N, C-alpha and C positions, 0 to 999 in steps of 0.2 A: 325107333319110336321117339318123338320129341320129349324132352325132359318134362315139360309142363303136364303132359298126359301121364308120365310115370309118377309124378308127384300127386296127381289127382285120382289115382286108382281107388282110394277109399270112397270118394264121392261117387265115382262111377259104379262101384259095387253096390252101394246103398241105393243109388238111383235105380239100378236093375232090380233090386229087391222090392222097391216101392212099386215099380211098374208091374213086375210079376205078381206081387201080392194083390194089387188092385185087379188084375185080370182074373186071378183065382177067386177073389170075392165075388166078382160079377158072374163067373162061369159056374161056380158051385154054390148056389144058394143053400144056406143052412150050415156052411163050413166057414163062416166069416171070421170066427174068433182066432184061428191059428194064423192065417196070413196077416190079419189086422195087427196082432201082437208082434209078429215077426218084423213088420214094417217099423213099428215104434221102437222095438228093441235094437234093430240095426241103426236107426237114427240116433238113439241114445249112445250106442257104442262109438259111432262116428264123432259125436260131439265130445266124447271123452278123449278122442284121438286128435281132434282139431278144435281150436277155439275160434268160432266164427264171430265177426263183429256183430253188434246188436241188430243192425239193420238187416244183415244177411240172415241172422238167426230168426228174426221175426218173419221174414219172407218164407223161409223154409218151413217154419211151423204152420203158418197160414196155409201154404200150398199143400203140405202133406195132410193137415187137418181137414181141409175142405175136400181133398181128393178121397181120403179114406172114409170120411163121413158120408159123402155122396154115394160111394160104392156100396157101403153097408146098407144105406137106406134103400137104394135101388134093388140090391139083392134081397133085402128084407121084405120088400113089397111082393116079391115072388114066392118067398118061403115063410111068410108070417113070422118074422123074427119077434121074439118076445121083448117087452119093454125093458126088462132087466138087462138084456144083451145090448140094446141100444144105449143104455145108461153107462156102459163101459167106456164109451168114446170120451166123454169129458173126464172120466176118472183117469184114463191113461194119459190124457193131455196134462192133467194136474200133476201126475207122477213125473212126467217128463220135466215139467217146470220145477219140481222139487229137486230133481237131479241137476238141472242147470244151476239152481241156487247154490247147491252144495259144491259144485265144481268151481263156481265163481268165488265162493267163500274160501275154498281151499287155495285158489290163486292169490287172493288178498293176503291170507295168512302166510303163504310162502313168500310173497313180496315183503311183508313186514319182517319175517324172520331173516330174510337175506339182508334187509336194511340194517337190522339190529346186529347181524354178524359183521357187516361192513363197518359199522360204527365201533364195535368192540375191537376189531382188528386195527382200525385206524388209530384209536386212542392208545392201544397197546404199543403199536409201532412208534407213535410219537413219544410216548412216555419213555420207551427204551432209547430212542434217539436223543432225547433231551438229557438223559442222565449223564452221559459223558461230558458234553460241553458245560453243563452246570457244574460238575465236579471240577473241571479244569479252571473255569472262571472263578469259582469260589477259592480254589487253592491260590491263584494269583492275587486275589483280593486280600486273603489272609496274610500273604507274604508282605504286601504293602502295609497292612495294618501293623504287623509285627516289627517291620524295619523302622517305621517312623510313627510310633504310637501317639504322639502329641501333635501331629501336623494336620493341616487341612486335608491332605491326601488320605490320612488314616481315617479321619471322620467320614470322608466320602466312601472309603473302602468298607466301613462298617455298615453304611446304608446299602451298598451293593450286596454285601453278604446277607443282610436281612432279607432283601428282595429275592435273592437266589434261593434262600431257604424257603421262602413263601412259594416260589415257583416250583420247587421240588415237592413240597407238601401237596400243592394243587395237582401236580402230575401224578403223584402216587395215589391220591384219593380218587381221581378220575379213573385210574386203572382199576381200582377196587370196585368202583361203582359199575363200570361197564362189564366187569367179569363176574359180578355177584350171581347172575342167573345161570352161569355155566355149570354143568354137572360136576366138573372136577374142581370147582372153586374152593371147596373145603377139604382139609385133611384133618379129621377129628381124632382126638384122643381124650381120655378121661382126665379131667383137671379138678383139683380141689377148689370149690367155689370161693372159699375165703381167700385163697392165694391169688385169685384174679384181681380182687380189689386191693389186696395188700401190696402186690407188686406195683399196681398203678399208683397207690399212695406213696410208695418209696420213690417212684420216678418223679413225681410232681411236687411233693412237699418241700424238697430242698430248693426248688427253682422258682417258686411263686410265693410271694409274701402274703400268705393267707392263713387264717386259723383253720388248720386241717384236722378233720376228724375221721376216724375209722370205726365202723360198726359192723361186726361179723356176727350174725345171729343164726346162720345156717351152716351146717357141717355135713359134708358129703362131696361126692364127685358128680360132674356133669360132662357129657361128651361135647367138646368144643374144638374149634380150630384156634389154638391159643394166640398165634400172631394176629388173627383177624379180630378176636375179641379185644386184644390189647389196642388195636387200631380204633375200634369202636369206643372203648373207654377213654382213650386219649382224646378223641374228638369231643366227647361229652365234657371231659374235664377242661379241655382248652376253651370250650364254650362257656363253662362256669367261671373260669379265670377272667375271661373278657367281660363277663357280666358283673364282676365284683371289683372292689378296690382293696388295697392292702388293709388287713385287719378283719375283713369280713370272713364269714365261715363257709367252708366247703366240706361236705361230709360224703364219704364213700361208704356204701352199705352193701352187704351180701345177706340175703334173706331167702326164705322159702315161702311160697304161696300156692296152696292147692297142689303141693308136691312138685312144683316147678321152681327151678333156680331163678332168682331175680337179683339183678345188679342195679344199684341206684347211684346217681350223682345229684346231690342236693346243694343248693347255694342260697345265699341271702341277697341275691341281686334284685333288680327292680321288677322282675317278672316279664311275662309275655302276654300281650293283649289277646283276648279270645279270638279275634279275627285272624290272628297270625298262627294259631296253634298247629294247623296243618301245613300252612305255606312254608314254615321254617324247615320242614322235612323234604321240601322239593329242591332240586338242584338249583343253586345260586339264590335260593330263597332266603330272605332276611326279614327279621322282625323290625318294627319301627322303634324298638327300645334298644337299650345297650346290650341285650342278651345276644344279639347277633350283629352288633355294630361293626362297621367295616374296619376296625382297628387291626389291619393285617389279616383279616379273616378271608377265607376263600368261598364261603357259602356252600361248602361241600361236606362239612363235618357231620351235621345232623343227618343228611341223606345217606352218608356212608354208614353211620351207626344203624340206621333203619335197614339198609340193605344187608348188612352183616347179620343183624338179628333175624331177618326173614330167611336168609340162607340157612340159619340154624333151626328154622321152623318156629321162630318166636316173633316177638314184636319189639318195637322201640316207641315209647309214648312219653308225652308230657303229662304228668299227673295233675299238676296244679300250676299256679303261678300267674294268674291274670294280673296280680300285683303282689309284690313281696316275694317271700321265699319260693323257690322253684325246684321241682324234682323231675329229673329225667330218668326213665326206667328201661332197662333191657330185660325182657323175659326170654329165657333160654329153654333148654330141654329139661326133662324130668330129673330131679335130684335123687341120686342114689346115696343112701345113708352109709357113712363109713362104718366098718365093723368095729 
C-alpha cells in the first residue's frame, strides 16, 4: 500500500463514518440522532489528531454540515422530526467550533511555552559560556593594573575591569530574569526579616559615600530564597546609589504590614515621573531622571527585583517619588513572629 494512503487512514475512516451515517439517517427515519452525533464526534476526534489548514477546515465543515443537515431534513420529512431535534444541528456545529478554538488556543500556548523555554535555555547557556572568558580577561586586566598602577595602561585596565564587571552583572541578572518562572527557581528557608536588610546595609554602607540608615521595626521569620532576596535588595540599593550623590540619605527598612514581611529601600534622589512608574520595571526600561540614569546601569535591576518578589508570591512596587524622596518596596511572604 502506498505510504500516502497509510498516512491518510484517519481521514478515510472518518469519511466512511460520514457516508455510513448519512445512509443510516436516510434509511431509518426517526433514528437520526445517533448517526448524526457519531459523524460529528468522529470529525472532532480527527481534528484533534490532525491540524487542518483553515481553508481545508472550512471546506470540511461546510461539506459535512450541508450533508448531515440535508439528510436529517429529508429523513425528518418522512418521520415528522420535532423542531427540537432539528435545532440540535446548529448546536453541534457550535460545539465543534468551540473544540477547534480550544485546540488552536492550546497550540498557541504550546508555541509560546516552547519559545519561552528556548529563550531561557539560550540565556542560561550564554551566561555560563561568558563567565569563563570574563573571569580570564578580568584577571589579565587586574595584573596590568597591579604591575603599573600609575601608567596609561593601568588607567585603561581599570576601564576594562569596570566594563567587564558591568557585563558580568548584566549576564547574571538576565539569567535570574529568564529563570524566575521556573518551578525550581527558589530554594526557600526561614530567614530573620531584620537580618535581610542588615546584611544588605553591611554590604553597601562601606562602599558608597551616602548617609546610610537602618530601620528594623518587624521581628520574625519569613520563608525566602536568601541569595535571590539579596540580589533583589542589591538591585534596589544600586538603583538608589545611582539616584543620589554623596551625603544624601539612603534608608533600608524591614517592617510588617497586614502580617506580611516588607522590605524597603528609600532615598533622597530626584524621584521618578509618574509616566515612568511602570516602565522602569520592564527589561531595559529606564526613567528619564537620574533614578535609572545610564551611569553603568544595565536596565535590569528593577525587573530583577520584581521577578524575585513575584517568585516569592509577593510584589515589588514604587510607593512614591514623582519628585523628591523615593521608596521602593518588596512585599514577601507572611511574617512568622519569633518566639
